N, C-alpha and C positions, 0 to 999 in steps of 0.2 A: 924356364923361358916360356913364355905365353906368347902365342901369336893371335891376331885380331883376325877374324873371319868376316869379311864383307858379304853382306846378303844383298842379292840382288831382287828386286821386285819385278815380277813378270808383267805387271802392269804398266811398268814405266816408273821413271822417277817422278817425285812429288814436284807438281807445278809451283813456280814462285808466286806469291801473294802480291797479285797486281791489281790495281782497280780497273774494272771494265767499264766504268762510267766516261763518257767522253768529257774532254777538258771543258768544251763550250757549255755544256749543260751543267756542268760543276760551278762554273762562274756565273751562270745565270742564276742558278738557285742559291748561291751565296749572296748575289747582289739582292735578289728578292727578300732574304732573310734579313739582310742588313737595312733595307728600307723600311719593313715592318718594325724592327727594334727602333730605328731612329723616329719614326712616327709615334711610337708610343712614349719614347723618352721625351720628346718635344711637347706631346700632349700633358704628360704629367708636369713638366717644368712650368708649363703656361696653362694652367686650369681655367676653365671658363668661368665668368661670373655670372650666375644665372639671371640675376636682376638685370645686368647690363644686356645680356642676350634676350632678354624678353622685351626690354625697351627697343632693341633694333628690330625685332620680328614686328612688334606693333607699329614702328614707324614706317617700316617697309609696306605694311598693310594699309596704311593711309595715303599711299600712292594710287590714283585712279586708274592707270593703266595696268598696275598689278591686280588691283580689285576686280576689275572687269574680267579677267581671265583666272581669277582664283577659285571659281566656285563651277561645278558642272551639275547637270542634272540629267536624269533619263527615267523614262516611265517602264515600271515593271509591275505586272499583276494589279493593274489600276490604280497605282499609287506612284508619287512621284519621289524618286531617291536622289538626294544631292549629298554633295561633300566636297572637300578640298582637291582641287586639280593637280597636275603633275607640276605646274608652273608654282603654285602656291606651296607644294611640298619641297620643291628645289630652294625656294626663297627662305623658307623656314630653316632648312638644313645649312644654307649659306650663313644666316645670321645667329644660329645656334652654337656654331664654332665646333672645331676639332671633330670635323664629320668628313669621312670619304664614302663617296657613293657614284655610281655609275653603271653602264651596261659593256659586257664583255661578249663578243661573237667566238665562241669556242671551236666551232667547226662550220664548213658549209659545203655539203655533199650529199648527193642522192636525192635532190629536190628539197632539201629542208636544211634548217640553220640550227644548231644547238647554241643557245644564248644564256648568258647568266646575267642577272641584275643582283646587285648587293648594296647595302648601306652598312657603314660601320662607324660607330662611335668610338673613336680612339682613346678617348679619356678613360669612358669606363669598359672598354674592351667589349662592348656589346655589338655583335654583328648578326646581320639577317641577309641571307642570300638565297635566291631562286634560280634554279637552273630548269629550262623548259625548251621546248622543240617547237619550231614555227615552220610548218610546211609552205612551200612557195606556191600557194594556191590563194585566189581571192574568191571569196564566196559573196554572190550578190542573189538577188530575188529571181533574176532570170535563170541562174545557175552558178556553176562554178568554172572557173578556168585556170590554167597554169600560168604562171608568170615568167616571163622569160629576159625581160628587160632589167639590167642590173639595178637601175635606178628605183624601179616598183619594188624590187625584192629589199633594197635598203630601206624604203619608205615603210614597208610593211613590218621588217624587223624592228625598226625603230618605234614603229606605233606599238607593237605588243610588248617590246621591252620597257617603253614608258609607262604602260599600266602596272607591270610588275615592279618597277623601280619607285613608283609612288606608294605601293604598298609595303616595300621594304623600308622605306623612309619612315611612313608613319608608324610603323611597328617600333622603331628604334626611339624615335623622339616621344616624351611624355605626352599622354593625351590632352591634358589640361592646356598644353600649351598649344596644341592644334586647335582647341575649341576658342581658345581666346584669339587666336589669328583668324579664324573664321568669322567671329562677332565682329571683330574690327573692319573685315573686308565688307560684311554687310551694311555697317553704319558708313563706311565711306562710299559704297554705292547708293544708298539712299540719299546722302547729302550732296552727292555730285551727280544725281540722275537729271538728264537733260530733257524736260518736257516741251521744249520750245519746238515749233514746227520744223525747223531746220535738224534739230537733235532727233525727232522721231522720224524724219525721212532718211536720215543717215541710217538710224538703225533699220528701217525696213529696207534699205538698199543692201545693207549687209547680209540680208537672209536671201538675196536674190540668186547668188550663185548655188544655193541649196535647192533652188525650184519652189521658194516659199513666195507668195504673193501678198499684197497688202490685204487682200479681202481675207485669206486665210488668217492672218495676224489679227484682223479685227474680230473675226470669229473667236480666235483663241483669248482674247481679252475681253470678249463680248462687250465691246464698246467702240465706237468710232476712233479712227487713229489720232484725232487730235484732241480726244479726251482720255488719252492714257495716262496712268498715275505712276508716281515714282516707283510703288511697289511693283508694279507691273512690268517697268523697264527693266527692274533687278531680276525679276523672273525670266524676261526675254533673254537678258544677258546669260543667264544660266543655261538656257536652252541653246544659245548660240554657241556657247563654249563647248557644250556636249556635243552639238554637230560638227564644230570644228576638230575636235579631238576623236572622232569617229566612235563615241560611246553610244550614240542612238542614231535614228533615222528621221527624216522629215515626217514621214507617215505616223509616227508614234506620238507626235505632238499636234499636229495640224490636220484638220479634216480636207478631204479633197474637194476641190471646186465643183460645184454643180454646173452642168451643160446648159447654155442657154435654150430657150423654148423653142427656137427654130431648129437646133440640133436634135433636140427631143423628138420633133415632130418627123423630121427626116429618119432618124432612127427607127421610129415607130412604123413608118411607111414601108421600110424594109422588110420584107417578109423573108422567113427562113425558107428552106428548100422543102422541109417537112410541110409547112403551111401551104406552100404552091401545091405540093403534091395532092394535099387533102382537098384543095378547092377544085382541082381538076377532076378528081374523083367523084365530089358531089355533083359536078355539071355533067359528067357522064351518066351517073345514075337518073338524074332529072331527065335527060333527053331518051332514055329508054323507057317509053311509055307502051304499055302492052296495047294491040289493037282491040276495037271492041267487037262483039260477034254480030252476024247479020241480022238475028232477031231483034237485037238491041238498037239497032242503027235507025230504022225507021221511028221507033218509039223516041230516040232522042231527036231525030230530026223534027218530027211532029211537035216534041214538046219545045223545041228551039222555035218553030215557025209558028206556034200558036201565041197570039198576042196576050200580053199579059192583062190580067183583070183589072178592068178600070182604065186601060190605057187610053182608048178613044173617048172615054166619057170626060165632057168637058163642063165646067160649072156655068150656068146660064149667066148671062151678063145682066146687070141690073139696070142698065138703060134701056136694052132690048125688052125686058119685061114691063117696064113703065110704059113703052111706046104700044105695046100689044094692048095692054089694059085700056090706054085711050082710044084705040081704035073700036074695043067693044063698046 
């Protein structure tokens, strides 16, 4: 007869295999996986017709309001760099179909935000995402300062995220589609360029919030405001879109205005402290004249009292000479 001997583990009995993942987290993960699978299945059940998608993109680029904000431009290294703006990128992604794109704020702590921008072509399962950090600091020419207002922080994060989102969308959609959309926007801008006095005045007024005056715009176009051509209006609209999106500053495009002659004269009359000190020093040196020696003083006085040679000699009057000759 055999007896079973039970062994006792000195480290304790084995723990039961139980899941340590919280139930809420498991539910969220399952929901996210289900949403991704559903998006992939629906995209493959409804594939895009590239010809129809291209027609929708070109038709959208024929709208003047979209074409005016579709292109941006900024100056770098003495040359102008232009390209599709975030508004055009979003319009192309919407009309291309089966696209998911957006911006996600992952965290907000320690004076910075961790943000993720992504673009996903669900049909081809092509995804591009960029994760970056945005410090809550605004940089200006006068210096940098920390942002405290939640609205300012939100606008800064949205502005930085829009630039990354544009890059993600443009990297997923084919390049020839982007080029065709840009060309159609240029055609729309040229055909709808308003060169009337009212349209030019409206365009000039749009630059006023950025501190750009009519004179600066005329120098930029190298002509009077009433002689601006449609191609120049297209270029000004690109610059306006760049200023509005924060891609450039007015100083990169427009020359500063010259001060009036009266202001220049008043500025030239204002002497610096260094100039005033130099002037006082020169006056003090001129007043410090060394006294002359006693032997030299009589000579100087005699020389000063001596009449100039020919000072008392007067030329004879011709009338007096003729009278004297008559008496003789």
